[in-house]
N, C-alpha and C positions, 0 to 999 in steps of 0.2 A: 705611695700616698704624697710624699713630699716632693716628689717629682713633677707629677700632675697639678700640684698648689703652685708651685713655681713657675710652671708653664702658663696656668691661669693668670697668674698675677703680674705677668711679663707686659700683655697687652693693656693691662689697666694701670701700670705704671708709665708706660709711653703715653697714653692718653692723658693721665693727671698730669705729666711735665706738659705736655703741649697745652692742657686747660690753663696752667700756670702761666705758660709763655705768653696766652693770649688773653688773660683775664688782669692781667697788669695794666692792659690798654682800655681793655672795654667791656663792662659787666654784661651789657648787652648781647657783646659777642658771646660771651661765656654762655648764657642763656640759650641762644639761638644753637651754638655748635653743640651743646648736651642735650638740648631739642632734638635735634637732627641725627646725633647718633644714638640716641634712646629710641626715634623713631624706625631708625635703621636697624637696628639691633631687633624690635620687637615685630619689625616686618619679618627678618628672617626667621625669628622663634615662629611666627606664625605660620610661615611656607613651609619649615621644617615639620612643623606638627600635621598640616596640611600632606606633605610629602608622606610622613609614614603612616598617615591612615591610607593613604592610597596605597602606599605599600602592602600595608597589611591587607587591602582590599585583593589587590595582586595575587598574594601567598595564598589566601582563602579559596580564590576562583581558580587556582591552579590548582590546590587539593582536592577543591570539590570535583575538577575536572578528571583527574587521578581516579577518584572514589566512582566517578560515574562511569569511567571506562569499565573499571571492575566490576561493577555492578551490572554493566552491558554482557560483559563476557560471562559471568556468573548467571545472569538470566537465561542467556544463548545456552549455556551447559546444563541448566536445568530441564530447559524444554528438551535439549536432544536427549539428555538422559530419560525424559520422561517418554520420549518418543521409543526409547528402547525397550521393549516389551520384556527384555532379560534383565533390565537393570531392577535389582530389589529395592524395594522402599527406602530401609534404612540407610542404602548410600545415597538417595535423593533429598531424604531430610535434612541432611546437616547442610547439603546445597543451599536449600530452601532458607534454612537460619541464617546462612552469609549473606543470601540477598537481602532479607529484610533488616539485616544490621546495616548492611552498606545504606539502603534506603532511609535508615534512621540516621544516620551520620551525614547523610548529603542533606537531609532536612534542618537538621542542628546546625551546618554550616551556613545554609540559606538564613536562618534567624541572627546568626553572627554578624553575616553579611547587611542584612537589616539595620543592626546596631550601628555597624560602622557607619554605612550612608548617613544615618542619623547624625552623628558625629560629625561628618564631613560638612551635612549642612551647616552645622552651627559655627563652622569656621569664618572667620571675617573674611579672608580672601575669597571664600567660596561665596558668600553673602555680596560682596563686590560684584562678583561676576553675574551675566545675564542666565538665567535658569534654563539650565540644559535640560528642555522639554523631548527632546530626541533620545537622550541618554535614560533617562527615566521611563521612556515609554518604552524602551530596549528592555529594560531591565524586569519592569512589570511582564511584559509579553514572555521573557525569556521564564520569567518564574512559575508564569500560568504552564508553558510547554513544560518544563520541567516536571513540576507536578504532575501534569498529566502523564508525563512518562514512568512517574514513579508511582501513580495510581494503577496504570497498566500491569507495570510489574508486580505490584502488590496483587493487583487481582489472578494474576497469572500462579503467584504462588500460594493463592489462598485456594486455589481450584485443588480438588482431588485428583490422585492419579490417573484415574481413567478418563476425567474430563481435559485434564493436560494432554493426553495421550491421543482424544479425538481431536481437540482443536489444533494443536500443534504436531502436526505429522511432518512431512518429508520438507515442506518448505517454510514453515512457521519461525524456526530459529534464523534462516537467512533473511526473511523480511522483517523479522525484529531488530537483527543487527544492520539491516539498511536503514530502517527507520531510525534507530538510535545513531546513526553516522549520519545523519543528513543535518536538517536544520538545525537541530540542539546543535550539532557539531560546529556549525556556522557559527551561531552565537556564543557560545562558548567562549571561540576565538575573537570574535566580536567585542565581548565584554572585558577579554583580558587586554586588547588590544586599548581599550577605551580607557582602563586604569591606568595602562601604561603611561598612555599619550596625558593623561589627566595628572599623575606622577611628574612627567615632564614639565609641563603647565606649570606646577607651582614651583618648580626651579627658575621657570621664566620669568614667573612672577617677581619672584625673591630678586632675581637680577634685574629686571627692571625697574622695579622700584627701589632698589639700593642704587642702582647707579643715578637714578632722577635726584634723590635725597644727599647723595654724595656730591653730586654736581653742583648742589646749590653751595655747599661749603666752600670756604677759600682753599685756595692752593695749599693754606698749611695745615689744612685739616686732612690733606690726602695720605700724609704717611700715617698719623694716628690712625685712622679709618682702615687703612690696611694692615696695621699690625693688629687691631683690636678685630677684625670682621676675617682676616683670610685664613684662619683656623678654621672658621665656622662655614667657610664657603668649600674650602679643602674638601671638610667632611662630607658635604652636601655632594662633590663630585663623586667621593669615594663611595659612598651611598648609592648615588645612581650606576655607577659602574659595577656594583655589588649586586643591584636589583636587576640590572640587565643581564650578569651573568648567573643568577638564581633562576630568570626568568628561562634562559638558554637551557637552563639542567631540566628545568620543570618539563618544557618540550621534549627533551632528549628523552627523560624518564616517561612520558606519557605515549612514545611512540615504541619503546624499547619493552620487550618480553623479558620479564626480571631474572626469570629461570635460565633460559638460555643465551640471552643476548642477543637475539636475533630481533628483527622488527615484530611487530605485532599486528593486530587486526588494523588497529588506526590508520596506522602508518601505511599497511597492505593498501587498505580503501584509498587512502589519498594517493598513492602513488599510481592505482588504479585508473583514478579520473585523471591524474596528469596525461597518462598513456593515452586515454581517449581523447582528450582535448587534444594532443600532438597528432593522434591520428586525424582528427576532422579539421586540423589546420594544414597536415603537410601529407596527409595520406600514407603515413609510415606504419605499417603493422607491428602488431608483436603477439606474444604468445603467453598463455599461462597454463602452470600446472598444479592440481590439487593433490595432496599426498597424505595417506590414512595408513595408521601402523596397524599392523594384523595382531590381534590375539593381543592387544596391549592390556585390556583389562585383565587378562590372565595373569602378566607379569605384576601387574599391580596387588592381584588377589595373592599371589602365593609367593614372591618374596618382597612387598611391601613397597610403600610409596617411595624409598628412597631409591631401590632398584628403576623403579618407573622413572624416576628424575633423572637418573643416570642415562637409561635408554633416550631419553628425549635430547640431552645433551649430545650423547652419541651421535643420536641424528642429525643435531645442528650441525655439529663439526663436519659430518660426510656431505651435509649439502653444500656448507660453505667452499669445502674444496672441489666440489663437482661443478658448482655452476659461477660464473663470471663475477667480476666483482661490481660491476654494475646492474647485475640482476639484483632484482627485488628479493630476497628469501626470509620469510616470515612464519611465525607460528602464529595460526590462527586461534588457536585454543585447544585444552586436551591434547591428544596424539595428531592433531589436525596441521598441517602445514601447506603453505602455498609459496608459488615461485612466479614472478612474473619476469618475463624477457623480453627485454626492447629489441625491435628489429628483427625478432625471429617469426619468419612465417612460414617455413619448410616444413612441413608435418614430417617428412622422414627423419630431419635433423632432429627434430623435436622431440620425436620416438626414442631415437638413441641415446639422447641425453635422460631421456627417462630410466632407459634399460639400466644406463649407467649409474644414477642417482638410487637404484634399487639394488646395485652391485654393491654401492658403496654402503649402504645402509645395514645390507646384509652380512658385511664381515664380521668377523667373531669379537664380540664385546664381553667381558668378563667383567662381573660385581662380585667384590668381597669373596674371591673363589670360585664363583659360579659362573657359568657359559649361559648368557641370557640369548634366549632365541629372539631375534630381531630380524624382521621383514616387512615390506612396506608395498602398498598398491598405490599405482598414482595414474589419476586420470587428465586429459591435457585438452585444451582448444586454442584455436588460433583465429585471430583477428586480422581481416574482416571475412577468411575463408567461412568461418562457423558461427560470428555473431557480430552484431553492430552495435551492440549498447551494455551495460555493465549486468544487468540483470540477465540477458539473453546469455552473454557469456558465463556467469556463474552457472546457470541452467545446464548449460550444455556439458560444460566440464564437470558438473557434479553426477550427470549423465555417466559420462566416461569413466569417470570414478567407482560410480556403483557398478557399473561392467566388471571393473577390472578388480574390484573386490571379490566379486563372483568367482572370478578364477585364481585369487589369492597370489601375493607376490607377482602381479602382473603390471604391464601399463599399458594403457588404453587412451589413444587420441581418438578425439570425437569424428564419427562420420556416420554416415545415413544408416549403414548396417549395425552400428552401436544405437544409433535411435531405434531402428526397427526392434533390435533385440531387446532394448529397455521396455519398450511398449508393449512388447510379447509376454517380458518377466510381469510389469503392471497389470496386465488381463490376468495372467495366471495367478498372480498375488491374489485380484480379485474373487476370481472363481474357487479359488483353495479357501477362503473363509466360508465356504457354504459346502464343500466336499463332503464332510464328516454327516452334515445333515441329510444329503442327498444319497449317503450311502454308497459313495464313487469310491473309497479306499477298496483295495483289494489284495490278497495275500497269495503271494509264491511260494513254493517251498522247494530250498533245494537239499538234496539229500548229504547225508553223509554216511562215511563208509568205512568200515576194515579195511585197511591196505592191504592186507594179506591175503583174506578170504573174499573179499566182497562183499562180505555181511552188511546188511542194511540196519544202522544204528541210531537214527533218527534223522529227523529235518532242523533248518532253520528257516524260520518264516522271516519272509523279505517283503517290505510294503510296497505296491505299485498305486499310482493314481491311474483310475479309468476314466479318462477325461472325456466330457462328451463329446469335444470337436477334435481333439488330437489323440485320441485313441489311448492304449497302454503308455504312460510314462513313468521313468524309472525315477528312481529317488533322487537323483541327481539335478533332475531337472526343478522339483517343489521344495525338499526340504531346505534349500537355503532361503525360501521364500517366505517360510514359517516365520512371523516376525512376531508371533503371539503365543504365549506359553498354553493358553487355551486351545489356539489351533493343535500343538502339540500332544496335549491331553487327549482331545476328543479324537485326534488319528490314532494314538497309541490305543485309547480305547475300543475303537474301533477292531486293530487289529487282534488285540488279544479276545475279544469276543467271538472274530471270527475263528482264528486258530481252537479256541476252545468247542465251538461247535463243530468244527471239521474232526476235531479228535473226538469228542461221543460219538460222531456216525461212525467213525472209521472203527473204533472199538467195539461199536453195536454189532458192526459186518463180522466181526471177527478177526480183525488185521491189528498188528502191532507194528504200530508206527514208531514207537521209541519216543524219546522226550523231543518236544520241539523247542528250539531256543527262540527266545523273543528281546529283542535290544530296546531294552528299557531305557528312556531317557534321565540324565542325572536330576532334573527338576522332579521326577516323580519318585526318586530313590532317596530325595532329601524329606524327610517326613512319612507320613502314613498313605500317601495316595496310592505310591505303585504297589503296596501290599494292600490295601481294599480294593483296589481293580482287579489283582490276582485271585483272591480270596474269592469275590463277588462271581469271575467268570468259573472258579473250581465247583463252588455251590450249586451254581445255576446248570450247572451239566454235569453233575456228577461224577467228576474228576479226581484225580489225585495229584498231590503237589510234583511227584516225579514225572508227571506227564509235561510237566514244562522244565525249561531250562532260562536261563539268564544270561543276557551277554553285556558286558560291559566296558568301555575303552580306559586307556591311560589317563584320558582327561580328567576321571573323577578324582584322582590324586591332588588336582590343582584346585578342587572346588572347594568354596568355602565352607559346605556342607559336608565335606570329607568325612567327620567323625559321623555323622547322621548315616550317610549313605553306608560306612561301615557296619553301623548297627543294624542298617534295613537288610544288608546281603547278609549278614549273618545269621538272623531272623531267616531268612529264606533257605538257609543251609540247612538249618536244626530245623525244619520243615520236610527237608527231602529234597529240596530243588538244586539243580548243579548250576552251578556258575562258571561261567567261562570269562576269562579278560581277551578278549578282541583287539585286533589290529596289533598284535604286540610288536614292538620295536619302531612304532612312528610316533609314540608321543613322548611323556615325560616320567615312566615307572623307572623308579630306583630299585637298587638290589633290597634297601629297605622297605620299599612297598611291595615288592615280591613277598619279602619275609612275613609281614604282618597281615596282608589282606588275604580274607578268606574264599580263595576258588579252588576251582576244582581242575580247571582247562586252561591250558594256554595256548592262543589260536596264532599261528605264524602269519602273518599278512600276507598277500598274495605277490605284495612289490617284491620280497624276498625270494619266493617258489619261482617266480616268473623266467629268475636268471641262472636257474639250476642246470646244469649241463654246459653252463656258458661262461660263467661267472666264478673264479675261483675263490674271491672274495665273499660273495653270496652264498655258496655253499659253505665255506668254513662258520660264517654267522650263523645258518640255519643249524649246522653241528652244533654250535655253542648253544643254540636256543634250546633245542632238543635234549642235550645234557644238562641244560639248567631245569627243564621241566621235569627229568627223571630224577634229578638229586633233591628236586623238592616234593618228590611223590605225587607228582599232577599230571595227566593227559595229556598228550600234545596232538594238537589238531593243524594240520594244512590247508590254507585256502588256496582256490585257485589252481589246483592241479589239472593241466591243459595236455598233458602226452604223458607216455609211459616212460620214458626219461627221468622224469621229474618224479614219477611215483615211485620208481626203483630207486632211486639215490634215497626219498623220505624214508622208504622201508629199511633200505639196508642202515641208512643213519638212526634207526631206531622209534621211529614216529610210525603209530599204529594207525591213525585215524586220518582223512583226508573228505573234502570235497571240492569238487570243480568239475568243469565241461568234460572233461574224461569220463565221468560217472553221469553226470546230469545237471542240467541247467535248470535254474528256477522255472517254475512250472505252475501251473493252477492247480487247484485242489484235485481237480477230474483227473490230469493226467498221474498226479502223487498218488491218488486211490488206483490206478492201474498198474502203476510201478511196484505198490505194495502186492497187489494180487497176482502181479506175473511174478514177482519176487520170491513168494511164499515157496510153490513147489519146485522154481529153479534154483533155488539157493546152494543146494549142494553141488548141483552141476557148476554154478559159476564159480563155488570155491575152488574146486579141482582145477578148473580152468585156467584162475588166478594164480593157485600153485605152479601149475605148468609152466605159465609166462615167468614167474620170478625164478623157479630153477632154471 
């Protein structure tokens, strides 16, 4: 404090000595000098006050800009989540609250900016300047557009889930992001530039008026003036430099993703605009890749958001290592990434780079001692080969990504074949919504047999879609298109009712079909839905619980409702229904899951069975699975048996039950009836024949 007082008193002492030196000669000169110095000092103070207010305006606009960016990304995330039929409401609700808080923050900042502009208008230097009608009009227009944007976002958040899902389906999030990044973004930049220019104007005014006033003093006042006002001028210059640095830092933050350090959507859109401008000016083409992580939601649900953040950072590092330093690598939001590659117009090279990125992302990534399964799908397009403007480029790249996601861990560069496939999928998706009401779902049955005797043990029910135009379609053609949970419920209800009806008919004819296994989706196992569906079918067709079996995959262990699923499965078993763990070895089951989950049957996936007789490692894995099932006291079923070598290996390894083309393909109910009818009198003959083969 003492040092500060000393530094303040030094210029005053110099001024006093100078005043005393000239006061001896002329009282008038003293009055003039004092007035000039006071006026100069007051002018600088007024300019400094105006500069400080403009700095506050610049700071608030920067904060509002960042909050606006967050609001735009959060709103788009809500619309994407709402368009996802598998997204539960309790996940979307906190996201909506975040959007509403952002809207409130932006409006509060607008109020603070109005107050600051009011103070600036009262500043003397501001009153001396001609009224800046253009800036005032721009602020009013911007405030109106911003409020309109906030009201749009508020309306989206106030809509119910179904409305958001219907109104904002495939293109809603993209259109909303484009609208938020267009005129409002330019007006934000204009306001920040205007605040910066007006701040510099304050300094210019201070310099000009001070120079004029100081120039009126005699050469004797120059030293005193310099000693008295140099610290203030130095402070102004330092503050100006600090303001420039702060604005540069704000700009960097506004263009950077906080989690990964990559560019964000805003910077990506600006870079994309610059590339299109360069293309229009010089004819230089470029390419774009869109990246979407596979099963990212499962990682968040199973291991928590810190694990999800670790995966996103892993992907960011992999992408930066894969692409060039002058390529734009950005996180667009959630688990979506975008790459812009200047001067890249070769589709084959682009596909090679995309495959390299997939391989880099899929490298092993450990988090807290766990190996996280990371993979990605990539879609890409080339300018000008595939598109001539931003919207068209985003559309075709999204179509390519959509095709890649259907294949999982794949890359697709847009072409006419991709477009045709996308259009066909859209056509199928539209017809799929009416398939259950039109009774187009049919059931095929695949037989389960005793590997030793060939005895018929039961069936697995497999759904098919009898499309009016394309005929019988396998599940792989239409299950990935089932976007809404109501479609899955309707399809499963059709399957269960058809199986129950067939069972009733077979049993009435004196046949013994054995239990029919049905694959129940997870959403019907969480809660009462699946139980009610089976109860209704059993009651309506006078069946027993043991006439059905239920198959579930290892993915149930990752479901948020795993405890509810466990409760439902336990209830099924208590009533006499058999439970199978399907596709074993391809999911996320651990030994703890196998110990605690109440299942009766472990099904070895066909991918392991296919290599029996050709791959020693597959044979060792299958033996281990069979031993594991036997030690747990469970039955073991092998899927996809197609030849006698596979059957013999499985039988010798201790597996007693199998299904596959060696015994029977999935077939309609009529063929299954014939198989049951033929099997009954010939079962003993077939048993003896199989024993002879085994011997």
